C-alpha positions, -999 to +999 in steps of 0.1 A: -001+001+000+015+034-009+021+057+017+000+090+016+019+120+027+002+148+045+000+181+027+026+207+031+011+235+053+033+263+066+010+284+084+022+273+120+058+267+111+088+292+111+087+314+082+123+302+073+108+268+064+084+284+039+112+305+024+135+275+021+108+255+004+097+284-020+133+291-031+139+254-039+106+251-059+109+284-077+143+275-088+130+240-100+102+256-120+125+284-136+146+258-150+118+248-173+110+285-185+126+304-214+140+338-206+108+357-218+086+335-197+107+342-166+107+378-172+070+379-174+066+358-143+089+379-122+066+409-128+041+392-104+065+398-075+058+435-075+022+446-062+018+474-088+028+450-117+008+421-104-024+444-101-018+456-138-014+419-151-044+407-133-066+434-143-054+431-181-057+393-178-094+394-166-103+421-192-091+403-223-111+373-215-142+392-225-128+416-250-135+408-288-113+387-308-107+416-332-095+439-304-070+408-294-058+408-330-051+445-331-031+440-298-012+413-315-003+435-344+007+463-321+029+437-302+011+447-269+036+439-241+007+433-217-008+407-240+025+389-245+032+389-207+000+372-199+003+346-228+038+338-212+026+334-180-002+311-191+024+289-208+049+289-180+022+275-156+015+246-178+051+235-173+051+223-137+032+202-114+033+195-077+048+162-063+028+167-030-002+186-020+000+220-005-023+241+016-026+276+005-044+308+017-059+335-003-079+366+004-112+369-014-129+404-012-167+403-004-175+413-038-157+383-053-180+362-033-211+383-042-214+398-007-226+435-008-229+439+031-204+449+057-185+420+073-164+438+102-180+462+126-183+496+109-167+516+138-135+497+145-134+476+113-122+448+137-149+424+149-171+400+130-204+391+146-218+356+146-249+370+129-227+382+099-211+348+100-243+330+095-254+353+069-223+346+049-225+308+054-261+309+040-249+327+008-217+310+000-215+274+012-213+250-019-214+277-044-185+281-069-166+312-073-141+316-101-110+338-102-108+354-136-072+365-129-043+344-118-046+330-086-019+334-059-021+313-028+002+323+002+018+298+023+021+319+057+005+348+076+025+372+056+004+370+025-028+378+044-041+415+036-055+427+069-080+450+050-097+422+034-119+403+059-122+369+041-094+343+038-099+311+019-080+280+029-076+254+002-056+222-008-038+223-041-037+187-055-007+171-071-025+172-104-026+210-109-003+229-127+014+256-107+043+279-102+060+293-070+069+329-065+094+337-037+104+370-027+118+386+004+084+388+023+062+361+010+060+327-007+029+321-028+017+293-051+006+307-086-024+290-105-036+296-139-068+318-147-102+302-143-097+284-111-127+283-087-131+280-050-161+260-035-166+271+001-173+240+023-172+255+058-166+292+073-156+301+108-143+333+126-108+333+132-085+362+148-050+372+135-031+400+150-061+414+167-085+414+137-113+390+129-115+373+095-139+349+082-119+317+074-136+297+047-122+261+039-129+251+004-118+228-025-102+240-057-122+233-089-119+244-125-151+249-144-157+238-179-153+273-194-139+275-228-134+313-228-123+316-264-111+283-275-119+246-275-154+246-276-156+234-312-141+200-303-165+197-274-194+204-296-184+180-323-178+151-296-211+158-277-235+170-305-218+158-337-249+134-342-275+157-329-292+165-361-296+129-371-316+123-338-343+149-348-375+141-366-381+162-398-407+183-379-382+190-352-355+199-376-377+221-397-390+240-365-355+244-352-340+257-384-368+281-389-362+293-353-325+299-358-329+317-393-360+339-389-388+326-366-368+336-332-381+371-333-419+363-335-415+332-312-397+349-284-421+380-285-450+357-284-436+338-253-426+371-234-462+381-240-475+351-223-489+337-256-515+364-260-532+364-283-531+327-288-515+316-321-517+278-328-491+279-356-465+295-333-476+271-303-469+240-325-435+253-335-426+262-298-435+227-287-414+211-316-386+233-306-388+224-270-390+185-280-358+190-300-339+206-273-349+179-250-335+151-272-299+156-262-297+176-229-264+191-217-243+165-208-220+180-180-219+212-160-203+239-180-202+277-186-220+297-214-222+334-220-252+356-231-247+394-238-276+417-232-286+453-231-301+472-202-337+461-207-337+431-185-325+451-156-353+478-162-326+502-177-323+520-213-310+497-241-282+520-244-274+522-207-237+529-199-215+526-168-191+552-180-190+587-176-168+617-189-146+633-166-117+660-174-120+651-210-115+613-204-142+585-204-139+565-170-161+542-151-189+556-130-182+538-097-216+551-082-235+536-111-215+505-107-222+499-070-258+508-073-262+481-099-242+454-081-261+461-048-295+460-064-290+427-086-266+406-066-290+378-054-316+387-076-334+365-104-341+374-140-370+353-156-369+343-192-401+331-207-384+328-242-359+306-256-323+318-246-293+319-270-261+316-253-224+310-265-196+290-252-172+318-261-165+346-236-151+367-265-173+380-293-158+380-327-161+418-331-171+448-308-202+445-290-221+474-275-237+450-247-228+462-214-240+432-195-224+397-199-243+368-183-220+340-173-243+312-170-237+280-151-255+252-169-259+220-150-257+186-164-291+176-177-300+214-185-326+212-214-308+227-244-285+219-273-253+229-289-262+242-325-241+218-345-246+208-379-268+240-389-256+258-419-244+294-410-240+289-373-206+272-370-188+304-357-214+311-329-206+282-308-242+285-296-262+266-269-299+273-273-316+270-239-354+258-236-380+284-229-390+294-195-356+296-174-346+319-145-310+333-142-303+333-104-276+361-100-250+351-073-220+377-083-214+407-104-180+417-115-171+449-133-145+447-161-130+470-188-134+456-223-109+469-247-125+481-279-095+492-300-062+510-297-076+540-279-111+530-267-123+509-236-158+502-222-169+494-188-190+463-188-202+439-160-198+400-159-230+386-141-225+352-127-258+332-125-270+297-122-297+287-148-328+271-133-353+257-157-389+261-145-416+234-146-439+238-175-474+247-166 
């Protein structure tokens, strides 16, 4: 029987032990990197450069492919640095599990209330702890930027009241950053934390909510790999449809979607037997092959679902520059986190986080589709290959659990503030 080693945990050990381990592991990792990758990774050791890279790496996940191509033509250094860090992290794996600690801001967990007491910003009450537990336990929270997991107390930011403790399995790719004050594990973009428990702990006179959770990586293609997934899971989809189902679905995709969705949003008033038949055929077609595994899909919308004008903007002009209006952003986040958006119509989504070209949509739903969700990857339909579309059945609810502001890069000189809205898709029973 193989001996199972305890995970490495430096939290209650001398700081020198973490520094020694970090120095050795960083050296081992760097021997696998080329010079350009090493230079890019070393930027993450300074707070200012790390913030710049983290913000940029998040923003380009949702910027258009056209904008990214322009950046490549311009030899944008930030883009090259992010790509090199991504590649560097694929070259290393752990030979033993490690315990790491990372601060999550309340906003990153969809929490829009104060955690510490307002006067002293020190204590956390049992009532607040219960409220946090009810909101976060067993939910999945993705870090869009690179994930830095500290190995000791020095990595904890006392201004952020939430600490997540997690175990990094040996199967994960990772890097190690070692500087004078801290040692941290570095994980690639897209990792998630699933909170399993939460307690109050006190460190250096301040209360924190200590969350223990597991690491996960959601099936989120962002802007590559979805074609192969679609072919594997839906390559035979069209052959499984009846001629009536196929005709109704093709009609919807090409022109009928406007009339059908308008009719559904108006609760099928006045009654239209022809549309009713098409709707039932489309629903039955989408039920032939439900979503086979939990994954992430995207839907870009205007302000109308949120009772805002279609051309609503989160930006404002100040001193001749276009900047984010933080008041508008905070008001929107506070109002809609934890709320639900009901969709009586069918919903078109995409497995790609990046549109082909510039989109004026300020609102990006990042939808978690559970295994068994009624819907289909639109594979084998002429004219829809580039969309990477998943069409969801009618009558669903988007349950919002987090909202993240981002800056979408439009072109060489223009940026636009958007919000990424994490939500679970709940499909309602037919009445």
